[in-house]
DRENDO-1510 file (C-alpha; in Angstrom, 1 decimal, always signed):
<recs>
REC; n; res; u; v; w
REC; 1; MET; -22.6; -12.4; -3.3 .
REC; 2; SER; -26.7; -14.8; -2.7 .
REC; 3; GLU; -27.8; -13.9; +1.1 .
REC; 4; ASP; -28.1; -17.4; +1.6 .
REC; 5; ARG; -24.6; -17.9; +1.4 .
REC; 6; PRO; -23.1; -18.8; +4.8 .
REC; 7; ILE; -20.7; -16.7; +6.1 .
REC; 8; VAL; -18.1; -18.9; +7.8 .
REC; 9; ALA; -16.3; -21.4; +5.8 .
REC; 10; PRO; -16.1; -25.7; +7.0 .
REC; 11; GLN; -12.4; -25.7; +8.1 .
REC; 12; PRO; -10.7; -27.3; +5.6 .
REC; 13; ARG; -9.4; -31.5; +6.5 .
REC; 14; ARG; -5.9; -33.0; +5.8 .
REC; 15; ASN; -6.6; -36.2; +5.0 .
REC; 16; ALA; -4.1; -39.5; +5.5 .
REC; 17; ASP; -3.2; -39.8; +2.2 .
REC; 18; GLY; -1.5; -36.0; +2.5 .
REC; 19; THR; -4.5; -34.7; +0.2 .
REC; 20; THR; -6.7; -31.4; +1.7 .
REC; 21; THR; -10.5; -31.5; +1.4 .
REC; 22; VAL; -12.1; -28.2; +0.6 .
REC; 23; THR; -15.9; -27.7; +1.2 .
REC; 24; ALA; -16.9; -25.7; -2.3 .
REC; 25; ILE; -19.8; -23.3; -2.6 .
REC; 26; VAL; -21.9; -26.3; -3.7 .
REC; 27; TYR; -21.3; -27.7; -0.7 .
REC; 28; THR; -19.3; -31.0; -2.4 .
REC; 29; ASP; -16.2; -31.4; -0.7 .
REC; 30; ILE; -13.1; -31.5; -2.9 .
REC; 31; ARG; -10.4; -33.3; -2.5 .
REC; 32; LEU; -7.1; -31.8; -3.5 .
REC; 33; THR; -3.0; -32.6; -3.5 .
REC; 34; CYS; -1.0; -29.7; -3.1 .
REC; 35; PRO; +2.3; -28.9; -4.7 .
REC; 36; ASP; +4.6; -29.4; -2.4 .
REC; 37; TRP; +5.4; -25.2; -3.0 .
REC; 38; CYS; +1.6; -24.1; -1.9 .
REC; 39; ILE; +2.0; -22.7; +2.0 .
REC; 40; VAL; -1.9; -22.0; +1.6 .
REC; 41; GLU; -3.9; -24.0; +4.5 .
REC; 42; HIS; -6.8; -23.5; +2.5 .
REC; 43; GLY; -8.9; -22.2; +4.8 .
REC; 44; TYR; -11.7; -19.4; +3.2 .
REC; 45; PRO; -14.3; -16.8; +4.6 .
REC; 46; HIS; -16.8; -18.2; +2.8 .
REC; 47; PRO; -17.1; -22.1; +0.4 .
REC; 48; PRO; -15.3; -20.8; -3.3 .
REC; 49; ALA; -16.3; -21.7; -6.0 .
REC; 50; LYS; -14.2; -24.3; -7.0 .
REC; 51; THR; -12.3; -22.6; -9.5 .
REC; 52; GLU; -11.3; -19.9; -6.8 .
REC; 53; ILE; -9.8; -22.4; -5.0 .
REC; 54; THR; -6.0; -21.6; -4.9 .
REC; 55; HIS; -2.7; -23.0; -4.5 .
REC; 56; ARG; +0.1; -20.3; -3.4 .
REC; 57; GLY; +3.7; -20.4; -2.9 .
REC; 58; ASP; +5.4; -18.3; -0.2 .
REC; 59; PRO; +5.9; -14.6; -1.2 .
REC; 60; GLU; +9.2; -13.9; -2.3 .
REC; 61; TRP; +10.5; -9.7; -1.8 .
REC; 62; ALA; +13.1; -8.1; -3.6 .
REC; 63; LEU; +14.4; -6.0; -0.6 .
REC; 64; VAL; +17.3; -3.5; +0.2 .
REC; 65; GLU; +18.0; -1.1; +2.9 .
REC; 66; THR; +19.3; +2.4; +2.3 .
REC; 67; PRO; +20.9; +4.7; +4.8 .
REC; 68; GLU; +18.3; +7.0; +3.7 .
REC; 69; THR; +15.2; +5.4; +4.1 .
REC; 70; GLY; +16.0; +2.0; +6.0 .
REC; 71; PRO; +14.8; -1.2; +4.4 .
REC; 72; THR; +12.6; -0.9; +1.6 .
REC; 73; SER; +10.7; -3.6; -0.6 .
REC; 74; LEU; +10.9; -3.1; -3.9 .
REC; 75; VAL; +9.1; -6.3; -5.8 .
REC; 76; GLN; +7.1; -9.3; -5.0 .
REC; 77; VAL; +7.1; -12.5; -6.4 .
REC; 78; GLY; +5.7; -16.1; -6.0 .
REC; 79; LEU; +4.2; -19.1; -7.6 .
REC; 80; VAL; +0.3; -19.3; -8.0 .
REC; 81; GLN; -2.2; -21.9; -9.4 .
REC; 82; TRP; -6.2; -21.9; -9.8 .
REC; 83; PRO; -6.5; -25.9; -10.5 .
REC; 84; PHE; -9.9; -25.9; -11.3 .
REC; 85; SER; -9.7; -23.3; -12.9 .
REC; 86; ASP; -10.1; -23.2; -17.3 .
REC; 87; GLN; -6.3; -21.7; -16.9 .
REC; 88; ALA; -4.8; -24.5; -14.1 .
REC; 89; GLN; -1.1; -24.1; -15.3 .
REC; 90; VAL; +1.2; -22.8; -12.3 .
REC; 91; PHE; +1.8; -18.8; -12.6 .
REC; 92; LEU; +4.2; -16.5; -11.3 .
REC; 93; ALA; +2.5; -13.4; -9.6 .
REC; 94; VAL; +4.3; -10.5; -10.0 .
REC; 95; GLU; +3.5; -7.3; -7.3 .
REC; 96; THR; +3.4; -4.3; -9.2 .
REC; 97; ASP; +2.4; -0.8; -9.3 .
REC; 98; ASP; -1.0; -2.4; -11.5 .
REC; 99; GLY; -1.6; -4.5; -8.6 .
REC; 100; HIS; -0.8; -8.4; -8.9 .
REC; 101; LYS; +0.1; -10.5; -12.6 .
REC; 102; GLU; +0.7; -13.7; -13.1 .
REC; 103; VAL; +2.8; -14.7; -16.5 .
REC; 104; GLY; +4.3; -18.0; -17.3 .
REC; 105; PRO; +7.6; -18.4; -18.1 .
REC; 106; THR; +8.3; -16.1; -20.8 .
REC; 107; GLY; +6.6; -13.1; -18.9 .
REC; 108; ALA; +8.5; -14.2; -15.8 .
REC; 109; ARG; +12.3; -14.4; -18.1 .
REC; 110; ARG; +11.0; -10.6; -19.1 .
REC; 111; ILE; +10.6; -9.0; -16.3 .
REC; 112; ALA; +14.0; -10.4; -14.9 .
REC; 113; ALA; +15.7; -8.8; -17.6 .
REC; 114; ALA; +13.6; -5.7; -17.4 .
REC; 115; LEU; +14.9; -5.2; -14.0 .
REC; 116; ARG; +18.4; -6.8; -15.0 .
REC; 117; ALA; +18.5; -3.7; -17.4 .
REC; 118; HIS; +16.8; -1.2; -14.7 .
REC; 119; ALA; +19.5; -2.3; -12.0 .
REC; 120; ASP; +22.1; -1.1; -14.8 .
REC; 121; HIS; +20.4; +2.2; -15.4 .
REC; 122; ILE; +20.2; +2.6; -11.3 .
REC; 123; ASP; +23.9; +1.8; -10.9 .
REC; 124; ALA; +24.8; +4.2; -13.9 .
REC; 125; MET; +22.8; +6.8; -11.9 .
REC; 126; ALA; +24.4; +5.9; -8.7 .
REC; 127; ALA; +28.0; +7.0; -10.7 .
REC; 128; LYS; +26.1; +10.1; -11.9 .
REC; 129; LEU; +25.3; +10.9; -8.3 .
REC; 130; GLU; +28.8; +10.9; -7.4 .
REC; 131; ALA; +29.8; +12.8; -9.9 .
REC; 132; ILE; +27.5; +15.4; -8.9 .
REC; 133; ARG; +28.3; +15.7; -5.0 .
REC; 134; ALA; +31.9; +15.2; -5.8 .
REC; 135; GLY; +31.0; +18.5; -7.7 .
REC; 136; GLU; +28.9; +19.9; -5.4 .
REC; 137; SER; +32.1; +19.7; -2.6 .
REC; 138; GLN; +34.6; +21.7; -4.6 .
</recs>
């Protein structure tokens, strides 16, 4: 990071037409229209590069509560877009053990299919647990 880069970016400005103006690193005001799913206020700790401006949807967690551990989060997904990057389309952001991955519709459907298959496997393992525990109590 450049030493002359300011520590605090100017706050984004809401405009009467519903757009938001963000001051970018080149000290240029960039006016953007947020998609209806964007929850970001577009305040940045440093003026962003234009390609760093990000739209993010509200993240959704798959949550479960088990008798043994209480509430547990399993996976987080949400929409994300960098409207001024060379890949400006909207992606699904998925939090994995490897960090965050951004995927398109095909990748999102493959993840959903894998989660459904894994759910079937977990159901089979639960049945096996029940059988093992039933045998232990005899």
